[in-house]
A tleap script that builds the chain and sets N, CA, C and O, in Angstrom:
source leaprc.protein.ff14SB
mol = sequence {
  NMET GLU THR VAL GLU ARG ASP GLU GLN ARG
  LEU ASP THR GLY LEU ALA TYR ARG GLU GLY
  GLU ALA VAL LEU VAL THR ILE ARG ARG ARG
  ASP ARG ARG TYR ASP LEU ARG ASP ASP GLY
  ARG ALA VAL GLU LEU ALA GLY ARG PRO ALA
  GLY TRP ARG GLU ALA ALA ALA ALA ALA VAL
  GLY ASP LEU GLY LEU ASN LEU THR ARG THR
  GLY VAL VAL SER VAL PRO ALA VAL GLU GLY
  GLY VAL ASP ARG ASP TRP LEU ALA GLY ARG
  VAL ALA GLU ALA SER LEU ALA VAL TYR ASP
  ALA LEU LEU GLU LEU CGLU
}
set mol.1.N position { 24.609 -19.077 -15.857 }
set mol.1.CA position { 24.629 -18.287 -14.644 }
set mol.1.C position { 23.234 -17.717 -14.379 }
set mol.1.O position { 22.591 -17.174 -15.277 }
set mol.2.N position { 22.780 -17.851 -13.135 }
set mol.2.CA position { 21.466 -17.332 -12.756 }
set mol.2.C position { 21.505 -15.827 -12.592 }
set mol.2.O position { 22.502 -15.259 -12.146 }
set mol.3.N position { 20.399 -15.191 -12.962 }
set mol.3.CA position { 20.297 -13.761 -12.708 }
set mol.3.C position { 19.659 -13.554 -11.339 }
set mol.3.O position { 18.780 -14.310 -10.925 }
set mol.4.N position { 20.106 -12.543 -10.666 }
set mol.4.CA position { 19.590 -12.218 -9.343 }
set mol.4.C position { 18.480 -11.192 -9.515 }
set mol.4.O position { 18.685 -10.135 -10.113 }
set mol.5.N position { 17.306 -11.512 -8.988 }
set mol.5.CA position { 16.190 -10.574 -9.054 }
set mol.5.C position { 16.339 -9.537 -7.960 }
set mol.5.O position { 16.546 -9.866 -6.793 }
set mol.6.N position { 16.230 -8.266 -8.360 }
set mol.6.CA position { 16.350 -7.163 -7.417 }
set mol.6.C position { 15.177 -6.207 -7.611 }
set mol.6.O position { 14.649 -6.032 -8.709 }
set mol.7.N position { 14.799 -5.600 -6.490 }
set mol.7.CA position { 13.695 -4.654 -6.532 }
set mol.7.C position { 13.831 -3.732 -5.334 }
set mol.7.O position { 14.375 -4.124 -4.301 }
set mol.8.N position { 13.342 -2.519 -5.467 }
set mol.8.CA position { 13.338 -1.594 -4.338 }
set mol.8.C position { 12.075 -0.753 -4.417 }
set mol.8.O position { 11.693 -0.273 -5.484 }
set mol.9.N position { 11.431 -0.585 -3.262 }
set mol.9.CA position { 10.251 0.264 -3.207 }
set mol.9.C position { 10.233 1.016 -1.890 }
set mol.9.O position { 10.828 0.580 -0.904 }
set mol.10.N position { 9.546 2.150 -1.881 }
set mol.10.CA position { 9.381 2.938 -0.653 }
set mol.10.C position { 7.915 2.898 -0.285 }
set mol.10.O position { 7.033 3.167 -1.100 }
set mol.11.N position { 7.684 2.551 0.972 }
set mol.11.CA position { 6.326 2.374 1.468 }
set mol.11.C position { 5.976 3.493 2.432 }
set mol.11.O position { 6.685 3.717 3.414 }
set mol.12.N position { 4.874 4.203 2.152 }
set mol.12.CA position { 4.354 5.199 3.087 }
set mol.12.C position { 3.563 4.433 4.135 }
set mol.12.O position { 2.572 3.780 3.810 }
set mol.13.N position { 3.990 4.508 5.380 }
set mol.13.CA position { 3.412 3.694 6.447 }
set mol.13.C position { 2.179 4.304 7.092 }
set mol.13.O position { 1.529 3.661 7.916 }
set mol.14.N position { 1.850 5.542 6.726 }
set mol.14.CA position { 0.710 6.217 7.342 }
set mol.14.C position { 1.083 6.943 8.631 }
set mol.14.O position { 0.250 7.636 9.215 }
set mol.15.N position { 2.332 6.791 9.079 }
set mol.15.CA position { 2.818 7.500 10.264 }
set mol.15.C position { 3.584 8.739 9.812 }
set mol.15.O position { 3.986 8.842 8.654 }
set mol.16.N position { 3.782 9.680 10.739 }
set mol.16.CA position { 4.526 10.891 10.411 }
set mol.16.C position { 5.403 11.297 11.584 }
set mol.16.O position { 5.007 11.198 12.746 }
set mol.17.N position { 6.612 11.759 11.250 }
set mol.17.CA position { 7.501 12.285 12.277 }
set mol.17.C position { 6.937 13.602 12.794 }
set mol.17.O position { 6.950 13.886 13.992 }
set mol.18.N position { 6.441 14.396 11.846 }
set mol.18.CA position { 5.814 15.687 12.134 }
set mol.18.C position { 4.970 16.047 10.920 }
set mol.18.O position { 4.995 15.333 9.917 }
set mol.19.N position { 4.246 17.113 10.995 }
set mol.19.CA position { 3.373 17.544 9.896 }
set mol.19.C position { 4.150 17.609 8.584 }
set mol.19.O position { 5.163 18.302 8.486 }
set mol.20.N position { 3.667 16.885 7.579 }
set mol.20.CA position { 4.282 16.914 6.260 }
set mol.20.C position { 5.526 16.054 6.098 }
set mol.20.O position { 6.173 16.099 5.051 }
set mol.21.N position { 5.870 15.275 7.112 }
set mol.21.CA position { 7.077 14.437 7.047 }
set mol.21.C position { 6.709 12.989 7.357 }
set mol.21.O position { 6.787 12.542 8.502 }
set mol.22.N position { 6.305 12.267 6.308 }
set mol.22.CA position { 5.851 10.884 6.459 }
set mol.22.C position { 6.993 9.941 6.836 }
set mol.22.O position { 8.141 10.152 6.446 }
set mol.23.N position { 6.665 8.912 7.592 }
set mol.23.CA position { 7.623 7.854 7.910 }
set mol.23.C position { 7.579 6.866 6.749 }
set mol.23.O position { 6.597 6.145 6.575 }
set mol.24.N position { 8.642 6.836 5.962 }
set mol.24.CA position { 8.744 5.939 4.815 }
set mol.24.C position { 9.691 4.800 5.145 }
set mol.24.O position { 10.685 4.986 5.847 }
set mol.25.N position { 9.377 3.626 4.634 }
set mol.25.CA position { 10.241 2.463 4.809 }
set mol.25.C position { 10.660 1.976 3.429 }
set mol.25.O position { 9.821 1.740 2.559 }
set mol.26.N position { 11.960 1.828 3.240 }
set mol.26.CA position { 12.488 1.293 1.987 }
set mol.26.C position { 12.582 -0.220 2.114 }
set mol.26.O position { 13.130 -0.744 3.084 }
set mol.27.N position { 12.040 -0.911 1.121 }
set mol.27.CA position { 12.094 -2.373 1.086 }
set mol.27.C position { 12.920 -2.765 -0.131 }
set mol.27.O position { 12.526 -2.537 -1.275 }
set mol.28.N position { 14.072 -3.359 0.143 }
set mol.28.CA position { 14.949 -3.829 -0.932 }
set mol.28.C position { 14.879 -5.344 -0.989 }
set mol.28.O position { 14.973 -6.025 0.032 }
set mol.29.N position { 14.712 -5.857 -2.192 }
set mol.29.CA position { 14.631 -7.308 -2.373 }
set mol.29.C position { 15.781 -7.758 -3.251 }
set mol.29.O position { 16.104 -7.133 -4.262 }
set mol.30.N position { 16.386 -8.854 -2.841 }
set mol.30.CA position { 17.395 -9.529 -3.653 }
set mol.30.C position { 17.055 -11.009 -3.578 }
set mol.30.O position { 17.280 -11.660 -2.558 }
set mol.31.N position { 16.516 -11.524 -4.656 }
set mol.31.CA position { 15.986 -12.889 -4.704 }
set mol.31.C position { 14.958 -13.073 -3.590 }
set mol.31.O position { 13.927 -12.400 -3.590 }
set mol.32.N position { 15.218 -13.965 -2.649 }
set mol.32.CA position { 14.246 -14.241 -1.583 }
set mol.32.C position { 14.535 -13.465 -0.297 }
set mol.32.O position { 13.841 -13.634 0.706 }
set mol.33.N position { 15.554 -12.621 -0.332 }
set mol.33.CA position { 15.942 -11.862 0.865 }
set mol.33.C position { 15.477 -10.405 0.755 }
set mol.33.O position { 15.483 -9.802 -0.318 }
set mol.34.N position { 15.080 -9.878 1.897 }
set mol.34.CA position { 14.605 -8.498 1.968 }
set mol.34.C position { 15.368 -7.734 3.031 }
set mol.34.O position { 15.828 -8.308 4.018 }
set mol.35.N position { 15.495 -6.447 2.823 }
set mol.35.CA position { 16.054 -5.536 3.812 }
set mol.35.C position { 15.072 -4.384 3.932 }
set mol.35.O position { 14.806 -3.680 2.957 }
set mol.36.N position { 14.538 -4.194 5.125 }
set mol.36.CA position { 13.590 -3.115 5.375 }
set mol.36.C position { 14.298 -2.093 6.243 }
set mol.36.O position { 14.916 -2.455 7.244 }
set mol.37.N position { 14.218 -0.793 5.869 }
set mol.37.CA position { 14.974 0.232 6.583 }
set mol.37.C position { 14.312 1.602 6.479 }
set mol.37.O position { 13.521 1.869 5.575 }
set mol.38.N position { 14.664 2.464 7.439 }
set mol.38.CA position { 14.152 3.836 7.411 }
set mol.38.C position { 15.128 4.799 6.745 }
set mol.38.O position { 14.862 5.999 6.676 }
set mol.39.N position { 16.241 4.294 6.260 }
set mol.39.CA position { 17.283 5.070 5.586 }
set mol.39.C position { 17.868 6.170 6.470 }
set mol.39.O position { 18.451 7.127 5.960 }
set mol.40.N position { 17.717 6.043 7.797 }
set mol.40.CA position { 18.296 7.002 8.725 }
set mol.40.C position { 17.535 8.308 8.851 }
set mol.40.O position { 18.055 9.286 9.390 }
set mol.41.N position { 16.317 8.328 8.359 }
set mol.41.CA position { 15.544 9.574 8.334 }
set mol.41.C position { 15.221 10.108 9.725 }
set mol.41.O position { 15.232 11.322 9.928 }
set mol.42.N position { 14.934 9.230 10.692 }
set mol.42.CA position { 14.611 9.682 12.049 }
set mol.42.C position { 15.774 10.473 12.633 }
set mol.42.O position { 15.575 11.549 13.197 }
set mol.43.N position { 16.975 9.949 12.501 }
set mol.43.CA position { 18.167 10.618 13.035 }
set mol.43.C position { 18.459 11.879 12.236 }
set mol.43.O position { 18.855 12.898 12.802 }
set mol.44.N position { 18.266 11.815 10.935 }
set mol.44.CA position { 18.492 12.984 10.089 }
set mol.44.C position { 17.595 14.149 10.521 }
set mol.44.O position { 18.052 15.290 10.590 }
set mol.45.N position { 16.335 13.868 10.808 }
set mol.45.CA position { 15.391 14.915 11.207 }
set mol.45.C position { 15.591 15.395 12.636 }
set mol.45.O position { 15.477 16.590 12.909 }
set mol.46.N position { 15.885 14.485 13.542 }
set mol.46.CA position { 16.009 14.839 14.958 }
set mol.46.C position { 17.397 15.353 15.319 }
set mol.46.O position { 17.556 16.054 16.318 }
set mol.47.N position { 18.387 15.016 14.527 }
set mol.47.CA position { 19.753 15.437 14.825 }
set mol.47.C position { 20.464 14.415 15.704 }
set mol.47.O position { 19.927 13.358 16.036 }
set mol.48.N position { 21.669 14.767 16.061 }
set mol.48.CA position { 22.510 13.870 16.865 }
set mol.48.C position { 22.987 14.583 18.131 }
set mol.48.O position { 24.177 14.858 18.283 }
set mol.49.N position { 22.053 14.881 19.039 }
set mol.49.CA position { 22.475 15.523 20.295 }
set mol.49.C position { 23.314 14.556 21.122 }
set mol.49.O position { 23.346 13.358 20.840 }
set mol.50.N position { 23.991 15.074 22.139 }
set mol.50.CA position { 24.800 14.230 23.016 }
set mol.50.C position { 23.961 13.065 23.524 }
set mol.50.O position { 22.836 13.256 23.985 }
set mol.51.N position { 24.515 11.854 23.437 }
set mol.51.CA position { 23.821 10.654 23.897 }
set mol.51.C position { 22.835 10.073 22.895 }
set mol.51.O position { 22.056 9.182 23.235 }
set mol.52.N position { 22.865 10.573 21.658 }
set mol.52.CA position { 21.877 10.139 20.666 }
set mol.52.C position { 21.961 8.643 20.380 }
set mol.52.O position { 20.937 7.971 20.258 }
set mol.53.N position { 23.166 8.131 20.277 }
set mol.53.CA position { 23.328 6.716 19.903 }
set mol.53.C position { 22.722 5.788 20.951 }
set mol.53.O position { 22.037 4.827 20.603 }
set mol.54.N position { 22.966 6.064 22.214 }
set mol.54.CA position { 22.429 5.240 23.295 }
set mol.54.C position { 20.907 5.315 23.344 }
set mol.54.O position { 20.232 4.299 23.509 }
set mol.55.N position { 20.370 6.535 23.198 }
set mol.55.CA position { 18.915 6.711 23.221 }
set mol.55.C position { 18.256 6.003 22.045 }
set mol.55.O position { 17.215 5.365 22.206 }
set mol.56.N position { 18.860 6.112 20.860 }
set mol.56.CA position { 18.318 5.462 19.666 }
set mol.56.C position { 18.389 3.947 19.798 }
set mol.56.O position { 17.442 3.244 19.445 }
set mol.57.N position { 19.511 3.444 20.305 }
set mol.57.CA position { 19.669 1.991 20.480 }
set mol.57.C position { 18.646 1.446 21.465 }
set mol.57.O position { 18.109 0.358 21.259 }
set mol.58.N position { 18.374 2.181 22.522 }
set mol.58.CA position { 17.373 1.745 23.502 }
set mol.58.C position { 15.985 1.716 22.880 }
set mol.58.O position { 15.217 0.783 23.118 }
set mol.59.N position { 15.659 2.722 22.092 }
set mol.59.CA position { 14.336 2.780 21.450 }
set mol.59.C position { 14.145 1.626 20.469 }
set mol.59.O position { 13.076 1.018 20.419 }
set mol.60.N position { 15.172 1.333 19.699 }
set mol.60.CA position { 15.096 0.246 18.709 }
set mol.60.C position { 15.143 -1.116 19.398 }
set mol.60.O position { 14.427 -2.041 19.016 }
set mol.61.N position { 15.982 -1.227 20.403 }
set mol.61.CA position { 16.136 -2.497 21.116 }
set mol.61.C position { 14.840 -2.966 21.751 }
set mol.61.O position { 14.576 -4.167 21.815 }
set mol.62.N position { 14.029 -2.025 22.221 }
set mol.62.CA position { 12.734 -2.371 22.805 }
set mol.62.C position { 11.827 -3.067 21.792 }
set mol.62.O position { 10.937 -3.831 22.165 }
set mol.63.N position { 12.062 -2.795 20.507 }
set mol.63.CA position { 11.233 -3.391 19.450 }
set mol.63.C position { 11.942 -4.539 18.737 }
set mol.63.O position { 11.375 -5.153 17.833 }
set mol.64.N position { 13.175 -4.832 19.137 }
set mol.64.CA position { 13.889 -5.976 18.580 }
set mol.64.C position { 14.408 -5.795 17.167 }
set mol.64.O position { 14.544 -6.769 16.426 }
set mol.65.N position { 14.702 -4.549 16.782 }
set mol.65.CA position { 15.225 -4.293 15.442 }
set mol.65.C position { 16.682 -3.849 15.531 }
set mol.65.O position { 17.248 -3.779 16.622 }
set mol.66.N position { 17.283 -3.553 14.390 }
set mol.66.CA position { 18.692 -3.190 14.314 }
set mol.66.C position { 18.863 -1.688 14.135 }
set mol.66.O position { 18.003 -1.010 13.573 }
set mol.67.N position { 19.996 -1.183 14.625 }
set mol.67.CA position { 20.367 0.211 14.435 }
set mol.67.C position { 21.833 0.240 14.015 }
set mol.67.O position { 22.697 -0.281 14.720 }
set mol.68.N position { 22.109 0.850 12.865 }
set mol.68.CA position { 23.496 0.955 12.407 }
set mol.68.C position { 24.203 2.084 13.145 }
set mol.68.O position { 23.564 2.883 13.829 }
set mol.69.N position { 25.516 2.146 13.005 }
set mol.69.CA position { 26.296 3.219 13.641 }
set mol.69.C position { 25.882 4.596 13.145 }
set mol.69.O position { 26.035 5.589 13.856 }
set mol.70.N position { 25.358 4.655 11.922 }
set mol.70.CA position { 24.944 5.951 11.366 }
set mol.70.C position { 23.498 6.299 11.681 }
set mol.70.O position { 23.032 7.384 11.333 }
set mol.71.N position { 22.777 5.381 12.343 }
set mol.71.CA position { 21.406 5.682 12.758 }
set mol.71.C position { 20.306 5.128 11.873 }
set mol.71.O position { 19.164 5.578 11.962 }
set mol.72.N position { 20.616 4.178 11.035 }
set mol.72.CA position { 19.596 3.555 10.181 }
set mol.72.C position { 18.909 2.432 10.959 }
set mol.72.O position { 19.565 1.528 11.476 }
set mol.73.N position { 17.586 2.504 11.032 }
set mol.73.CA position { 16.785 1.443 11.638 }
set mol.73.C position { 16.505 0.418 10.540 }
set mol.73.O position { 16.042 0.777 9.458 }
set mol.74.N position { 16.788 -0.870 10.818 }
set mol.74.CA position { 16.598 -1.869 9.774 }
set mol.74.C position { 16.311 -3.246 10.351 }
set mol.74.O position { 16.492 -3.507 11.540 }
set mol.75.N position { 15.855 -4.114 9.455 }
set mol.75.CA position { 15.653 -5.519 9.801 }
set mol.75.C position { 15.702 -6.339 8.503 }
set mol.75.O position { 15.119 -5.937 7.496 }
set mol.76.N position { 16.391 -7.481 8.524 }
set mol.76.CA position { 16.380 -8.361 7.355 }
set mol.76.C position { 15.194 -9.307 7.435 }
set mol.76.O position { 14.641 -9.538 8.510 }
set mol.77.N position { 14.810 -9.849 6.296 }
set mol.77.CA position { 13.719 -10.822 6.257 }
set mol.77.C position { 13.938 -11.757 5.069 }
set mol.77.O position { 14.681 -11.449 4.137 }
set mol.78.N position { 13.276 -12.892 5.133 }
set mol.78.CA position { 13.334 -13.868 4.047 }
set mol.78.C position { 11.909 -14.104 3.558 }
set mol.78.O position { 10.973 -14.185 4.353 }
set mol.79.N position { 11.759 -14.213 2.251 }
set mol.79.CA position { 10.451 -14.457 1.652 }
set mol.79.C position { 9.805 -15.673 2.289 }
set mol.79.O position { 10.449 -16.706 2.470 }
set mol.80.N position { 8.537 -15.548 2.625 }
set mol.80.CA position { 7.810 -16.652 3.236 }
set mol.80.C position { 7.899 -16.661 4.750 }
set mol.80.O position { 7.261 -17.479 5.413 }
set mol.81.N position { 8.699 -15.742 5.301 }
set mol.81.CA position { 8.825 -15.621 6.758 }
set mol.81.C position { 7.717 -14.717 7.288 }
set mol.81.O position { 6.541 -14.912 6.981 }
set mol.82.N position { 8.099 -13.750 8.068 }
set mol.82.CA position { 7.152 -12.792 8.646 }
set mol.82.C position { 6.551 -11.927 7.546 }
set mol.82.O position { 7.229 -11.608 6.570 }
set mol.83.N position { 5.301 -11.551 7.693 }
set mol.83.CA position { 4.600 -10.690 6.743 }
set mol.83.C position { 5.367 -9.372 6.567 }
set mol.83.O position { 5.630 -8.672 7.546 }
set mol.84.N position { 5.721 -9.039 5.339 }
set mol.84.CA position { 6.524 -7.845 5.075 }
set mol.84.C position { 5.806 -6.556 5.457 }
set mol.84.O position { 6.450 -5.627 5.944 }
set mol.85.N position { 4.504 -6.471 5.255 }
set mol.85.CA position { 3.774 -5.257 5.619 }
set mol.85.C position { 3.801 -5.047 7.128 }
set mol.85.O position { 3.960 -3.921 7.601 }
set mol.86.N position { 3.646 -6.136 7.885 }
set mol.86.CA position { 3.717 -6.038 9.343 }
set mol.86.C position { 5.114 -5.609 9.763 }
set mol.86.O position { 5.274 -4.760 10.639 }
set mol.87.N position { 6.124 -6.200 9.134 }
set mol.87.CA position { 7.504 -5.876 9.459 }
set mol.87.C position { 7.825 -4.421 9.102 }
set mol.87.O position { 8.530 -3.742 9.849 }
set mol.88.N position { 7.318 -3.949 7.983 }
set mol.88.CA position { 7.511 -2.546 7.606 }
set mol.88.C position { 6.888 -1.633 8.660 }
set mol.88.O position { 7.441 -0.580 8.977 }
set mol.89.N position { 5.748 -2.032 9.198 }
set mol.89.CA position { 5.119 -1.271 10.271 }
set mol.89.C position { 5.983 -1.217 11.514 }
set mol.89.O position { 6.043 -0.189 12.188 }
set mol.90.N position { 6.654 -2.317 11.822 }
set mol.90.CA position { 7.564 -2.355 12.982 }
set mol.90.C position { 8.762 -1.429 12.765 }
set mol.90.O position { 9.183 -0.730 13.688 }
set mol.91.N position { 9.308 -1.422 11.556 }
set mol.91.CA position { 10.416 -0.527 11.248 }
set mol.91.C position { 9.959 0.922 11.400 }
set mol.91.O position { 10.679 1.748 11.962 }
set mol.92.N position { 8.773 1.229 10.905 }
set mol.92.CA position { 8.232 2.588 11.021 }
set mol.92.C position { 8.032 2.968 12.486 }
set mol.92.O position { 8.379 4.081 12.883 }
set mol.93.N position { 7.483 2.071 13.290 }
set mol.93.CA position { 7.286 2.343 14.711 }
set mol.93.C position { 8.620 2.581 15.402 }
set mol.93.O position { 8.740 3.492 16.221 }
set mol.94.N position { 9.622 1.774 15.081 }
set mol.94.CA position { 10.944 1.932 15.680 }
set mol.94.C position { 11.581 3.245 15.252 }
set mol.94.O position { 12.213 3.922 16.063 }
set mol.95.N position { 11.422 3.606 13.994 }
set mol.95.CA position { 11.975 4.857 13.494 }
set mol.95.C position { 11.342 6.044 14.220 }
set mol.95.O position { 12.039 6.977 14.619 }
set mol.96.N position { 10.039 6.003 14.386 }
set mol.96.CA position { 9.336 7.064 15.102 }
set mol.96.C position { 9.764 7.103 16.567 }
set mol.96.O position { 9.889 8.183 17.146 }
set mol.97.N position { 9.989 5.945 17.165 }
set mol.97.CA position { 10.461 5.876 18.553 }
set mol.97.C position { 11.853 6.498 18.676 }
set mol.97.O position { 12.136 7.190 19.654 }
set mol.98.N position { 12.710 6.259 17.705 }
set mol.98.CA position { 14.046 6.868 17.693 }
set mol.98.C position { 13.917 8.381 17.583 }
set mol.98.O position { 14.567 9.116 18.326 }
set mol.99.N position { 13.104 8.836 16.687 }
set mol.99.CA position { 12.890 10.283 16.493 }
set mol.99.C position { 12.444 10.933 17.803 }
set mol.99.O position { 13.006 11.941 18.229 }
set mol.100.N position { 11.425 10.343 18.435 }
set mol.100.CA position { 10.910 10.873 19.699 }
set mol.100.C position { 11.971 10.860 20.803 }
set mol.100.O position { 12.089 11.818 21.567 }
set mol.101.N position { 12.738 9.772 20.883 }
set mol.101.CA position { 13.774 9.656 21.910 }
set mol.101.C position { 14.852 10.720 21.729 }
set mol.101.O position { 15.350 11.272 22.710 }
set mol.102.N position { 15.208 11.005 20.499 }
set mol.102.CA position { 16.244 12.014 20.240 }
set mol.102.C position { 15.745 13.419 20.523 }
set mol.102.O position { 16.505 14.266 20.993 }
set mol.103.N position { 14.482 13.671 20.243 }
set mol.103.CA position { 13.920 14.985 20.564 }
set mol.103.C position { 13.900 15.235 22.067 }
set mol.103.O position { 14.060 16.371 22.514 }
set mol.104.N position { 13.706 14.182 22.838 }
set mol.104.CA position { 13.687 14.308 24.301 }
set mol.104.C position { 15.072 14.661 24.858 }
set mol.104.O position { 15.170 15.173 25.973 }
set mol.105.N position { 16.122 14.399 24.111 }
set mol.105.CA position { 17.476 14.698 24.571 }
set mol.105.C position { 17.825 16.177 24.479 }
set mol.105.O position { 18.729 16.650 25.168 }
set mol.106.N position { 17.116 16.900 23.636 }
set mol.106.CA position { 17.460 18.311 23.412 }
set mol.106.C position { 17.145 19.181 24.583 }
set mol.106.O position { 17.382 20.388 24.536 }
savepdb mol mol.pdb
quit
């Protein structure tokens, strides 16, 4: 039986939601597959005001990434596909866009 290689790391993207609150992206690897996500931090920090889901979905949709029902920004990837660092940057940008969009709702 083959063993499945797994790894997880958190990447500081150099962006910040606000002073002292860095935009981090978690990169989980399982063999050749990757999952990049913000772990829902944008929604956690901005809150869930009325209309939050629609505003968050619009912000993420503009960048072509995924948004879970709980507010996690994510995208899957396969080794050898798109550059993971570039993709992590896209997740960070989308997460920051969600944060900004939710703050505008208040």
